[in-house]
N, C-alpha and C positions, 0 to 999 in steps of 0.2 A: 021724203025721200030729196037729196043734194042734187042740184045740175050738174052732172059728169065732166061739163064744158069747163068748171071752175078747176078740173085736175086735170086735164087733157094735156098732155102734153106731145106725144108721135104717136106714128100706128106702130113704131121701135118700143114707145116706151109708155108703158100703163102703168094708170093707176091702180093699187091693190090692197088700199087703207079701210079704214071702216069710220064711219061719223057713228057720233055716238050723242045722239040731240039729248040727252035723259040724262046726263050727269050736270048734275046741280054746283060741285064742288068739286076742282083740280088739284090732286097733289093734297086732297082734306082741307084746304085752305083755302082758295080762290071761288069764289063767285061765279060760276059761267054758264051761258045755256047753253049746256052742250062743249062739244070738243070735239076735233077728225085726230083720230090717229094717222099718217100718211106712212103708206106704205108701194114701193112701187119696183116695177120687174123691168128690165132690159135684157129683150130680145133677139138675137143674134147668134150668131155661130156656137158659141157659148153664150149662157142665159144667167145674169144676175139678179139677185133681189136685192132692196136696197130699203135694208131695217126690215122688223116685224112690227105686231100693235099691242094695245093693252090686252088684257084677258077679258076685259070689258067686250073687245070687238075679234075676238079669235074667229068667231064663225063667219063674220063677214069677210076677214081675210082669207082664210081658207077658201072658203066660194070664190073668192074674186082671185085670186090666186090659182084656183084648179082650172079656173074659165078661162085664164090667161095664156095659162102655161100647156093646157090642153092635155098632150101626151108625154110632153117633154118633161125632162127632169134638168131643177137649175142646178148651175156649176160651181156659184156662189152666193153666197150671203154675203154682203158689204154692211158686218156693224159700227154705226160712225157714233151710236150713243148707247151705252147702256143702262139707261133709267130703264124701271122699269115696264113705262107706258109706251118703250118703243122695242123691248128685247124681253117682253114676257113671252114673247113665241119662239125663241131661238131654238132651245132644248126639244121642243116640239118638233119643229121644222127638221133639227140637226135629223133627229130621228127616223122622220118620218123619208129624209133622202140622205140616207149613210154614205154615198160618194160625193155630197155636196161640202164644198172648202166652205172656212170661213175668213174672212178678212176683217181686219181692225189693227186698234194701234197695241203694241204694246201691253196699254196700261187694261185697253178691254178687255187683253185675255188675259189675264190676271182676276179681272172681275168676274170671268164666264165661270171659274171655280168657284166664287163664292155664291154666284147665284144659285148654281146649278150642282144637281148630284152626279151626273152622268161630265164623264171625262172626256172633252171633248180637245184636248191641247193638240191631238195628233193631226185635228184637221184645222187647226187655227194657224194662218199665213198672216204675220204679223207686216204691217204694210210704213214708210218711214216717207215721211213730207219729198214732197215731189214725185214717191214711185209712181209707175203706171201699170194699169192692167188691161190688157187685150180682147176683146169679146167676140172680133173678128172686123166690124168696121166700124165698129164703137171702141173711144179706148178711157178706161176711167183715169184720171190722176188725183192723186191724194194729200191733203191738205192736213195737219193736225190744226186742229182747234183748243189748245185745252182753255178750261176754264169758260167755254161759251156754251153749257156753263156747267161742265164736268169733264176731269181730266184728263179724259180718255177720249175727247171727242174727236172726230175728223170729221172734214165734209170733201165732196166728192166732185171733179170738174167733167163733165162726160166733151168730150173735145171736139166730137162729129156735130152736136148739133147742138152743143154750144148751152149743156143745162149747168147750175149749181146746182147739187144738190146739198143742200143749208143745214142740215141735221136742227135742231133748235131754232136757228137767229132765223127773221123775218116769219116766224110762225106770227100766231094771236089767236086768243081764243074766242070762243062760239064755234057752233057746229056748221057743217058747210048748209045743209038744209037751212039757214036760218039767210044765210045770202050776204051778210053784211060786208063792209069794204072794208079792206084791208087796216085801213086807217082808223076804223073806229075802235077797233077791238086792241091793234097794234101795240100802242104806247102802254095801256094796263097791263098788255104780256109783258111787255120789256121791263118795264120798272120793277115788275114783282120777280119774275123769272129770271132774266138773263142780266140786271142794272148794276148789282152788283159788282160785277168782271167788267169795267167798260173797258180798262185799259188792253184786257183782251181781245172785246168786239174788236177795240183802232186795230191791234196787230192783225187781225184776220182779214181786216177790211184792207191792208197795206199787203196782203198777199194777195189777194183776188183782184186789187185793183188793175194790177194789168191782162188780166182776161178777156174777151169778147165773149159776156155773157147776155146770151137772149132767152135766158129762162130761169127763175130760182125756184125749184121744189123743196120745202120745209118741211119738219113733219108733223106742224100743224097747219092747218088754216088751206087755204088756197093755192093754189101754184100761178107764179106772176110771170104775168108775158107785155105787162104795157107798162108805162109810169116807174121803171126800175130806177132811171135818176133821181127820183121821189124816197120812192121806198131805200136804195142804199142810203140817202141824204140823211133821212129820218137818224138809220143807224148809225150814221156818223156823229149829227148832231149830241145825238142821246147820249153815245159809248162816251162820247168829250164833257157828259155831263154839263153842256150848255143849253140854259135854257132855249125850249119852243116856242116859247110866246112869253110876250111883256103882259106883266099883270099880276097882282097880289091874291094869293088864295090864303084865306082866312078861316083856318079851319078851327072849330070851338068845342069846349066840352063843358057843360053847364050843368048844374045839380035843377036847379027847381027854375029856373029859365031867365035871375036875374043877366047871368053874360052871354047868355045868347041876347038878349034885346040890347046888350050895350054894343055887342058886336055887330048884329043887324043895323044898326043905326051908326055906328063908324062907318061901316060899307058904304052905306046909302052917303055920308060927308063925302068919302073916298070917290064916288063913282060923279057924282056932281063936282069934282075938281079934275073929270074926264079920266079917272082911271079904271081899266075893266078888272072888274074885284067876282072872285069865286068864295060862297060863303060853303061852309060843311057841316053838317051837327054829326061828329064823333059818334055821339051817343045813339046814332041811326043810320050812319053810314059804315059801308064794313073800311076797314081798317085799310084794306089793297086797294081802294079807291083814290081815299086820303094819299096814300104813297105815290099815285100817279101823278095825283096835280100838286103834288109839291111839285117833281122834278118836272111837270111841264111848265110852271111859271119860273119867273125871275123871281119875284120877291115875293114872302110869307112873310104873314102875321098870325102868331098862334095865340089862344085866346084859353085858359083854364081856370076852374076853381080850383079852391083848395081843398082837400078832403085826406084827413089823419094827417095834418102837415105833410103834406105830401102833391102830388099832381095827380089830380083824378084820374081813376084810371083810363078809361080812354086816350087820352091825351097820351100819358106815357104809352101806351099801347102803341101811339104813332110814331112817337121821337123814337121808340126801343127799335121800330122796325126801320126808322131813317137813318140810324147808328148803321145797324148791319148790312144797310143796301148800300152803303157809303156815298152819302147826300153831301154833295158840296157844292163851293161856288155859288151859295147864296147870299140875299142882306134877308135878315129876319129881327122885325120886329116882336117884342112879346106883352101879354096883357094879363096879369092873373088879379082873381079875386078870391078876397076872405074876408069873413067877418069878424075874427078874434086877432085870429095872426096866421095876415098872406103868406103862404111860403111857396107855393107852387111857380111862381116866375124865377125866384134865385135857382130851384131844382132844374126849371126849363132851360138856362139860361148854362148851368152845368152841362146838360146834353149837348147844346149846339157848342161849347166851348172843345170839348171830345171830338168834333167833326173839322175837318178840312176846307179853309176858306169859306167858314161862313163869318161874313160882319152881323154882329151883334148891334140894332140899332136902337140908340138913345132917344127918347127916354122909355126905359121901361116901365110901364103905365100900375096903378095898383086901385084896384076900384077894390071899395070899403062896402060890399053888400051890395048896394045899387048906384049904377051909374048916376049923376046931378052935374048942374048944368056947372060947378067948380073943379069939375073934373075935365071941360069943353078945352081947356088951354092947354092939357095934357094931350088929348086925342090931337088938338091941329097939331102944336109940335111932333107929333109921333109922324102924322100925315107927309109934312112939309119933312122931315128927314128920310120916310121910304121915299119920297117922292125924288129927291138929290139925285 
């Protein structure tokens, strides 16, 4: 069971979400030790529910909601994000409370028609940038946040208690019951879920920069009341595509182990020069972990065996993910291995040439089957070039 203090906001703003410690893959692709689906209810003269939850958390959600509402009926459902892990119970909730109004962006109104059979358009109220909704002593102010990370997204600022309901922004992987610190999973979550849309995150940060924010309540993970400057600062760095830390990330794709041995030897040599080096075997680790590390560090050296005159598949998968996630502003070195027709290096370079502000550092190293003492000068040259 999770510690309820991790999602407590106030006596008037209550957590009604669901913790899902059994989930092993979020969105059918991201390995995770569970996830939380956050929903909140604001109790005032009028009552507002902030989003619903995934189908997996329906029972918890309705039990929590009933416990907080008691005999009251909600006046509003604020729909900040229409992705199914937050909107799955919108139709069910609307049918349960036929007088409840639905509030969201114009795009959210259109998506309601796509997701649900019931025509909810007559009960839907569109909000625009800066619009407000009074519940009594609580006033909600809405800010559009398109492509953070869907086009219909809004975030909501509650003016009296100074709470920012941030939709998917500032969220994290892992179930609440695991008691992870935010930073432990936040970068993995950001770069894989939100990271492609850095410009949109920057636009949102500018919009809310003038607000007096005392609490951030995301749709996944714990509520934030402490270290808000750190949390917002991390999002500012990450969404600017600036590196979070200095060091060299070295992912490798090795068929029989020779590329791996060459990389690990090179990593040791770099560490002896004073560099921080993180290596990752792409045949063993999930690609989403590699995406995170690539964005965190200021430099990367990729190493791949040639396979069928192409890049070894797990390395190709990483490069594909980096391209679609808008990888940029990095210095990259390339190592290829091939016994009879090395081709991986050229093809990896083609990937990077299609990315923004990527500097491919020379020399590109070619290993013929096994790294030999005759290759040492090439590795020294690459090391020196990467360290400039």
